[in-house]
Every structure is written in structure tokens, then in C-alpha cells.
C-alpha positions as semicolon CSV with decimal commas, in nm:
position;residue;x (nm);y (nm);z (nm)
1;M;1,797;0,005;-0,375
2;K;2,069;-0,173;-0,529
3;D;1,968;-0,516;-0,394
4;L;1,607;-0,392;-0,536
5;V;1,710;-0,339;-0,880
6;A;1,917;-0,644;-0,889
7;I;1,608;-0,811;-0,834
8;A;1,417;-0,633;-1,069
9;G;1,619;-0,721;-1,350
10;K;1,570;-0,999;-1,324
11;I;1,185;-0,967;-1,252
12;A;1,195;-0,764;-1,571
13;A;1,436;-1,015;-1,814
14;H;1,195;-1,271;-1,700
15;L;0,881;-1,038;-1,838
16;I;1,068;-0,984;-2,150
17;E;1,179;-1,351;-2,253
18;Q;0,771;-1,390;-2,158
19;R;0,608;-1,101;-2,377
20;Q;0,442;-1,016;-2,002
21;T;0,356;-0,695;-1,948
22;I;0,282;-0,499;-1,569
23;A;0,120;-0,251;-1,387
24;V;0,228;-0,108;-0,952
25;A;-0,061;-0,048;-0,686
26;E;0,224;0,056;-0,396
27;S;0,187;0,197;-0,078
28;S;0,405;0,230;0,235
29;T;0,681;0,139;-0,063
30;G;0,579;0,485;-0,226
31;G;0,697;0,427;-0,562
32;L;1,013;0,216;-0,452
33;I;0,874;-0,055;-0,663
34;S;0,840;0,108;-1,002
35;A;1,127;0,257;-0,912
36;A;1,312;-0,053;-0,928
37;L;1,117;-0,206;-1,242
38;L;1,172;0,156;-1,448
39;A;1,540;0,174;-1,417
40;V;1,653;-0,146;-1,534
41;P;1,662;-0,077;-1,959
42;G;1,391;-0,115;-2,138
43;A;1,159;-0,083;-1,887
44;S;0,877;0,038;-2,137
45;A;0,856;-0,290;-2,317
46;Y;0,704;-0,464;-1,982
47;F;0,612;-0,126;-1,709
48;L;0,283;-0,003;-1,813
49;G;0,189;0,229;-1,488
50;G;0,095;0,216;-1,147
51;G;0,062;0,440;-0,872
52;V;0,101;0,509;-0,491
53;I;-0,239;0,453;-0,369
54;Y;-0,147;0,505;0,064
55;T;-0,500;0,728;0,122
56;R;-0,866;0,664;0,065
57;D;-0,935;0,934;-0,171
58;A;-0,591;0,797;-0,410
59;R;-0,789;0,446;-0,381
60;R;-1,152;0,606;-0,489
61;I;-0,967;0,826;-0,747
62;L;-0,688;0,628;-0,885
63;M;-0,863;0,233;-0,854
64;D;-1,175;0,365;-0,890
65;I;-1,242;0,110;-0,594
66;P;-1,548;0,273;-0,371
67;D;-1,622;0,299;0,036
68;E;-1,832;-0,018;0,007
69;A;-1,592;-0,244;-0,177
70;M;-1,409;-0,229;0,119
71;K;-1,663;-0,288;0,341
72;G;-1,474;-0,556;0,559
73;I;-1,166;-0,567;0,415
74;R;-0,879;-0,391;0,607
75;S;-0,631;-0,160;0,380
76;A;-0,298;-0,380;0,584
77;S;-0,433;-0,719;0,502
78;E;-0,397;-0,970;0,217
79;P;-0,732;-0,939;0,029
80;Y;-0,656;-0,580;0,016
81;A;-0,317;-0,653;-0,143
82;T;-0,530;-0,901;-0,388
83;L;-0,737;-0,605;-0,465
84;L;-0,475;-0,377;-0,571
85;A;-0,369;-0,587;-0,788
86;S;-0,651;-0,750;-0,949
87;Q;-0,780;-0,342;-0,967
88;I;-0,454;-0,189;-1,082
89;R;-0,437;-0,546;-1,376
90;Q;-0,732;-0,464;-1,491
91;R;-0,697;-0,081;-1,513
92;F;-0,360;-0,116;-1,701
93;S;-0,456;-0,445;-1,888
94;T;-0,101;-0,615;-1,827
95;D;-0,081;-0,981;-1,811
96;W;0,023;-0,884;-1,390
97;G;-0,113;-0,624;-1,182
98;L;0,137;-0,630;-0,823
99;S;0,029;-0,433;-0,474
100;E;0,190;-0,450;-0,165
101;N;0,073;-0,237;0,184
102;R;0,187;-0,203;0,481
103;R;0,142;-0,508;0,651
104;H;0,437;-0,603;0,659
105;G;0,580;-0,248;0,658
106;S;0,645;-0,003;0,851
107;H;0,411;-0,107;1,092
108;R;0,588;-0,235;1,392
109;Q;0,511;-0,547;1,624
110;P;0,541;-0,590;1,950
111;L;0,811;-0,781;2,060
112;R;0,747;-1,115;2,267
113;R;1,040;-1,227;2,472
114;R;1,055;-1,602;2,465
115;R;1,161;-1,768;2,819
116;R;1,457;-1,969;2,856
117;P;1,391;-2,350;2,843
């Protein structure tokens, strides 16, 4: 968490300097990004809110994204992360919308062995 707060401090300084705001839609991080941003003193100047969007119900209820809007989009994909970021920004009327999904998180890829030349 210490590393996250250090990064969040840099983001916070930029947002405050630019007089900009942010909202966060998280999935596999479960609120850690929001917690890091909120751990920086003065967070109320830039952080307007967010949510943990981990399930289909959360997506529909909290983000107002119907199942029809998800046709052809996997939940662990860049297009889905983009959709969440756009939606959270619109819902909170912020300058920035940030989202993450489990694409590179708890999801493990099989190991591939390379042959030595």
C-alpha cells in the first residue's frame, strides 16, 4: 500500500495543480486504488467517488450499463475497462474516469518454456 500511496501522491499533486477531478471504477483491486487516492491529504479537492464493480449486478446497478451494451465485450478486456472509465466519469461529472479490470491481475497465464539456443 505504501507504494500505491506514493504513486497516488503524484497523481493527486497533478490533479490539484490542474484543478481536475477523478472518479474510480475498480474490479479486482477491490477499492485499493480509491484507498490510495484517499490516503493523500486534500483528497476531497480531486476525488469525487467510485465503486467496486466486480459483478454483473454491480455493473448494471452502480454503473447503469445494461447487458445489451456488453455484447461482444468481455469483462476482462481493454474495451470493458474503457467503458467503465467513461461511465464513471460521466456519472460523477469528473475530468477523469479511471478503471481497472482483472486482465492483468489475479488471472494467471500458463508458463511458457523457452528452449535454449
